C-alpha positions as CSV (number, residue, x, y, z in Angstrom):
1,X,82.8,-65.5,-7.7
2,X,83.2,-62.8,-5.2
3,X,80.3,-60.9,-3.8
4,X,79.8,-57.3,-5.1
5,X,81.9,-54.8,-3.1
6,X,80.1,-52.1,-1.1
7,X,83.2,-49.9,-0.8
8,X,82.1,-47.9,-3.8
9,X,79.8,-45.7,-1.6
10,X,76.6,-47.4,-2.4
11,X,73.9,-47.3,0.4
12,X,72.8,-50.6,2.0
13,X,69.5,-51.8,0.9
14,X,66.8,-50.8,3.5
15,X,63.0,-50.9,3.5
16,X,61.6,-47.4,3.6
17,X,58.2,-46.7,5.1
18,X,56.1,-43.7,4.0
19,X,55.2,-41.3,6.7
20,X,51.7,-39.9,6.5
21,X,50.6,-36.5,7.9
22,X,47.1,-36.6,9.4
23,X,44.7,-34.3,7.7
24,X,43.7,-31.0,9.5
25,X,40.1,-32.3,9.8
26,X,41.3,-35.5,11.6
27,X,43.5,-33.5,13.9
28,X,40.7,-31.2,14.8
29,X,38.4,-34.1,15.5
30,X,40.9,-35.7,17.8
31,X,41.4,-32.4,19.7
32,X,37.7,-31.9,20.0
33,X,37.3,-35.4,21.4
34,X,39.9,-34.8,24.0
35,X,38.6,-31.3,25.0
36,X,34.9,-31.9,25.0
37,X,33.7,-33.8,28.1
38,X,30.5,-35.2,26.6
39,X,30.6,-34.6,22.9
40,X,28.0,-37.1,21.9
41,X,25.1,-35.9,24.1
42,X,22.6,-33.6,22.4
43,X,21.8,-30.2,24.0
44,X,18.2,-31.3,24.9
45,X,19.5,-34.1,27.0
46,X,22.2,-31.9,28.6
47,X,19.5,-29.3,29.5
48,X,17.4,-32.0,31.1
49,X,20.3,-33.3,33.1
50,X,21.5,-29.9,34.2
51,X,18.0,-28.9,35.3
52,X,18.1,-31.6,37.9
53,X,21.3,-30.3,39.5
54,X,21.2,-27.8,42.3
55,X,22.3,-24.3,41.4
56,X,25.0,-24.6,44.1
57,X,27.0,-26.6,41.6
58,X,26.6,-24.3,38.6
59,X,29.7,-22.2,39.2
60,X,31.8,-25.3,39.2
61,X,29.9,-26.9,36.3
62,X,30.4,-23.7,34.2
63,X,34.1,-24.2,34.4
64,X,34.0,-27.4,32.4
65,X,33.6,-25.8,29.0
66,X,32.4,-22.8,27.2
67,X,29.4,-24.8,25.8
68,X,28.4,-25.7,29.3
69,X,28.5,-22.0,30.3
70,X,26.3,-21.1,27.3
71,X,23.8,-23.8,28.2
72,X,23.5,-22.8,31.8
73,X,22.8,-19.1,30.9
74,X,20.4,-19.9,28.0
75,X,16.7,-19.0,28.1
76,X,15.9,-22.6,27.1
77,X,17.7,-23.9,30.2
78,X,15.8,-21.7,32.6
79,X,12.5,-22.5,30.9
80,X,13.4,-26.2,31.4
81,X,14.0,-25.7,35.1
82,X,10.8,-23.8,35.5
83,X,8.6,-26.3,33.6
84,X,10.1,-29.2,35.6
85,X,9.6,-27.5,38.9
86,X,13.3,-27.3,39.7
87,X,13.5,-23.7,40.6
88,X,15.1,-22.9,44.0
89,X,16.3,-20.1,46.2
90,X,19.7,-18.8,45.4
91,X,21.6,-16.6,47.9
92,X,23.1,-13.4,46.5
93,X,25.6,-11.2,48.4
94,X,26.6,-7.7,47.5
95,X,30.0,-6.3,48.8
96,X,30.9,-2.7,48.2
97,X,34.4,-1.5,47.5
98,X,34.7,1.3,44.9
99,X,31.8,-0.3,43.1
100,X,29.2,-3.0,44.1
101,X,30.5,-6.6,43.6
102,X,28.0,-9.4,43.6
103,X,28.6,-13.0,44.7
104,X,26.5,-16.2,44.8
105,X,26.7,-19.2,47.0
106,X,28.1,-22.4,45.5
107,X,29.1,-25.9,46.6
108,X,32.7,-27.2,46.2
109,X,33.2,-30.7,44.8
110,X,33.6,-33.3,47.6
111,X,37.1,-34.1,46.6
112,X,38.1,-30.5,47.2
113,X,36.3,-30.1,50.6
114,X,38.4,-29.6,53.7
115,X,37.8,-31.6,56.7
116,X,34.9,-30.4,58.9
117,X,34.0,-27.9,56.2
118,X,30.5,-27.5,54.6
119,X,32.2,-26.9,51.2
120,X,30.1,-23.7,50.7
121,X,31.8,-20.7,49.2
122,X,30.8,-17.4,47.6
123,X,31.7,-17.2,43.9
124,X,32.0,-13.8,42.2
125,X,29.5,-13.1,39.5
126,X,31.0,-11.6,36.3
127,X,28.5,-8.9,35.5
128,X,29.3,-6.6,32.6
129,X,28.7,-2.9,32.8
130,X,27.5,-2.9,36.4
131,X,26.0,0.5,37.3
132,X,28.2,2.7,39.5
133,X,25.6,3.4,42.2
134,X,25.8,3.3,46.0
135,X,22.4,1.6,46.7
136,X,20.6,1.8,50.0
137,X,17.8,-0.6,49.2
138,X,17.5,-3.8,47.3
139,X,14.6,-6.3,47.1
140,X,13.9,-9.4,45.0
141,X,10.8,-10.7,43.1
142,X,11.2,-14.1,41.5
143,X,14.4,-14.2,39.5
144,X,15.0,-10.4,39.6
145,X,16.8,-8.2,42.1
146,X,15.7,-4.6,42.2
147,X,18.2,-1.9,43.3
148,X,16.4,1.3,44.2
149,X,17.6,4.9,44.4
150,X,20.8,5.5,46.4
151,X,23.6,7.9,45.4
152,X,25.3,8.6,42.1
153,X,28.5,10.6,42.6
154,X,27.2,11.9,45.9
155,X,23.7,13.0,44.7
156,X,20.4,11.2,45.3
157,X,19.1,9.1,42.4
158,X,15.7,8.1,41.1
159,X,17.1,5.2,39.1
160,X,15.8,1.7,39.4
161,X,18.1,-1.1,38.2
162,X,17.1,-4.7,37.7
163,X,19.5,-7.6,37.9
164,X,18.3,-10.6,36.0
165,X,19.6,-13.6,38.0
166,X,19.1,-15.9,35.0
167,X,21.7,-14.2,32.8
168,X,23.3,-11.9,35.4
169,X,22.8,-8.7,33.4
170,X,21.5,-5.3,34.5
171,X,18.7,-3.4,32.9
172,X,16.9,-0.2,33.8
173,X,13.3,0.0,35.0
174,X,11.2,3.1,35.0
175,X,12.6,5.7,37.4
176,X,11.0,6.9,40.6
177,X,9.2,10.2,40.5
178,X,11.5,11.7,43.1
179,X,15.2,11.2,43.7
180,X,15.8,9.3,46.9
181,X,19.0,8.9,48.9
182,X,17.8,6.4,51.5
183,X,14.6,4.7,50.3
184,X,12.9,1.8,52.0
185,X,11.0,-0.8,50.0
186,X,9.2,-4.1,50.4
187,X,7.4,-6.6,48.3
188,X,3.7,-7.2,48.9
189,X,1.3,-9.0,46.5
190,X,4.0,-9.2,43.8
191,X,4.6,-5.4,43.9
192,X,7.5,-3.3,45.3
193,X,5.6,-0.7,47.2
194,X,4.7,0.9,45.2
195,X,6.1,-0.2,41.8
196,X,4.3,-2.9,39.8
197,X,6.8,-5.0,37.8
198,X,4.1,-6.4,35.5
199,X,2.8,-3.0,34.3
200,X,6.2,-1.2,34.9
201,X,4.3,1.7,36.6
202,X,4.6,3.7,39.8
203,X,1.7,4.6,42.0
204,X,1.6,7.3,44.8
205,X,0.5,6.5,48.4
206,X,-0.4,8.8,51.2
207,X,2.5,10.3,53.3
208,X,3.2,8.1,56.3
209,X,2.6,10.1,59.5
210,X,4.2,13.2,58.0
211,X,4.1,15.1,61.3
212,X,6.0,12.3,63.1
213,X,8.7,11.5,60.5
214,X,12.0,13.0,61.7
215,X,14.1,12.6,58.6
216,X,13.6,9.5,56.4
217,X,12.3,6.0,56.4
218,X,15.4,3.9,56.4
219,X,13.9,0.5,57.2
220,X,10.6,-1.3,56.6
221,X,9.2,-4.8,56.6
222,X,6.0,-6.6,55.7
223,X,4.2,-8.3,58.5
224,X,0.5,-9.1,58.6
225,X,-0.1,-7.2,55.4
226,X,2.1,-4.2,56.3
227,X,4.3,-2.5,58.9
228,X,3.2,0.2,59.5
229,X,1.5,0.8,56.1
230,X,-1.5,-1.4,55.2
231,X,-1.7,-1.3,51.4
232,X,-5.2,-2.8,51.2
233,X,-6.6,-0.3,53.6
234,X,-4.3,2.6,52.5
235,X,-3.5,3.6,56.0
236,X,-0.5,3.8,58.4
237,X,-0.5,2.5,62.0
238,X,1.7,1.1,64.7
239,X,1.8,-2.7,64.8
240,X,3.0,-4.8,67.7
241,X,4.5,-1.8,69.5
242,X,7.0,-1.1,66.7
243,X,6.6,2.6,65.9
244,X,7.5,4.2,62.6
245,X,9.8,6.7,64.3
246,X,11.7,4.3,66.5
247,X,12.0,1.5,64.0
248,X,14.1,-1.5,65.0
249,X,17.6,-2.8,64.7
250,X,19.5,-2.9,61.4
251,X,19.9,-6.6,61.6
252,X,16.5,-8.0,60.6
253,X,14.4,-9.9,58.1
254,X,10.9,-11.3,57.7
255,X,10.2,-15.0,57.1
256,X,6.7,-16.4,57.0
257,X,5.2,-13.3,58.6
258,X,7.7,-13.2,61.5
259,X,10.1,-10.4,62.0
260,X,13.5,-11.7,63.1
261,X,15.9,-9.2,64.7
262,X,19.4,-9.7,66.0
263,X,19.5,-8.3,69.6
264,X,22.8,-7.5,71.2
265,X,26.2,-8.5,69.6
266,X,27.7,-11.9,68.9
267,X,30.0,-13.4,71.4
268,X,33.2,-12.5,69.6
269,X,34.4,-8.9,69.5
270,X,36.1,-9.2,66.2
271,X,32.7,-9.6,64.3
272,X,31.6,-6.6,62.4
273,X,28.6,-6.1,60.1
274,X,25.7,-8.6,60.2
275,X,22.9,-9.2,57.6
276,X,19.9,-11.5,57.9
277,X,18.0,-12.9,54.9
278,X,15.1,-15.1,54.0
279,X,16.7,-18.0,52.2
280,X,13.8,-20.0,50.9
281,X,12.1,-20.1,54.3
282,X,15.4,-20.6,56.1
283,X,17.2,-17.9,58.0
284,X,20.6,-17.0,56.4
285,X,23.0,-15.0,58.7
286,X,25.9,-13.3,57.1
287,X,28.6,-11.5,59.1
288,X,32.2,-10.2,58.8
289,X,35.3,-10.9,60.9
290,X,38.4,-8.8,60.8
291,X,41.9,-10.3,60.9
292,X,45.5,-9.6,59.9
293,X,47.5,-11.6,57.4
294,X,50.9,-10.8,56.0
295,X,50.8,-7.4,57.6
296,X,47.5,-6.5,55.8
297,X,44.0,-6.0,57.3
298,X,41.6,-8.5,55.8
299,X,38.0,-9.5,56.3
300,X,36.3,-12.9,56.4
301,X,32.7,-13.3,55.3
302,X,30.9,-16.0,57.3
303,X,27.5,-17.5,56.6
304,X,25.1,-19.7,58.6
305,X,21.8,-21.2,57.5
306,X,19.2,-21.9,60.2
307,X,16.2,-24.2,59.6
308,X,13.2,-22.8,61.4
309,X,10.5,-24.9,62.9
310,X,7.3,-23.5,64.4
311,X,6.4,-25.6,67.4
312,X,3.4,-23.4,68.4
313,X,1.8,-20.0,67.7
314,X,4.4,-18.4,70.0
315,X,7.4,-20.8,69.8
316,X,9.8,-21.2,66.9
317,X,12.9,-23.4,67.1
318,X,16.0,-23.0,65.0
319,X,18.5,-25.6,64.0
320,X,21.8,-24.6,62.4
321,X,22.0,-26.5,59.1
322,X,25.6,-25.4,58.4
323,X,27.9,-22.5,59.0
324,X,31.3,-21.7,57.4
325,X,33.8,-19.1,56.3
326,X,32.7,-18.5,52.7
327,X,35.0,-15.7,51.4
328,X,38.1,-13.7,52.3
329,X,38.3,-10.1,51.0
330,X,40.4,-6.9,51.7
331,X,39.3,-5.0,54.7
332,X,38.1,-2.2,52.4
333,X,35.1,-4.3,51.3
334,X,31.9,-3.7,53.0
335,X,29.0,-6.2,53.4
336,X,26.0,-4.4,51.9
337,X,23.2,-6.8,51.1
338,X,22.2,-10.4,51.4
339,X,19.1,-11.7,49.8
340,X,17.7,-14.7,47.8
341,X,16.2,-14.9,44.3
342,X,14.2,-17.8,42.9
343,X,15.9,-19.2,39.8
């Protein structure tokens, strides 16, 4: 008996398998597991871990995921750092182009570091609705940076703006009583003379040597309770041979009651503007260097951090902890401010 013929167009017998389409919920779960770096850790544990990491790594850490960025800017996170005693000085730099642009120092991961490099860079801070003001004076108290007076569209301003370094957002403080183009301000006993951040009020002080002031007070510093104004005694005087009229060089800062000034110029003629800042008891030096690249004028921002050691009452030694090129910008950018906030 012959086998049945298959020439009649019948399909050969095959075993068919049923294809199943994964449910949308399962697909979403798989994608979430792939995209989330640490999906199983609760926020409380992440906050505790992040609080132990230096702020130098936060710009890099915030790139991991949106949830990380939210945690790093949350009030709960900053409260955790404060309660655990993990606050630290953070260096902020303001460059001026058409508007002020703020940057903060951060540390590159080791695998991305170049040879003989500190790995330090300035990262831009995305600040929404930054005020369009050409400030002449900024000071810091705790985690806040106060920008005082300056010019708005060419006219003196009485506005006071406060940058919250926790969330990097601006808010307005009570205005000064008088518009000021080139104010000078310092912090003493937790007050910006003479604005009290706790009570949000201004207080008047006597006019400083009115008959000797030529135009304006463009620089000031706090040494031994005041230069040259002593707040507790409410009087002005000359301290250490530094007169109110003559002042001192633009490149200066005060650290632990010592006034540091840059005398002369640096060795290299291509260096431009220089700023000094108290960086948590260390001396931070910022300067610019001009160069040409691709037919365009550009500017490098350099930074050096110097550890200070007092050997005696009249002798202070400095050791360079690190120095590096931290940012490249168009030549139109101007180095305006460098200061540290505690966050």
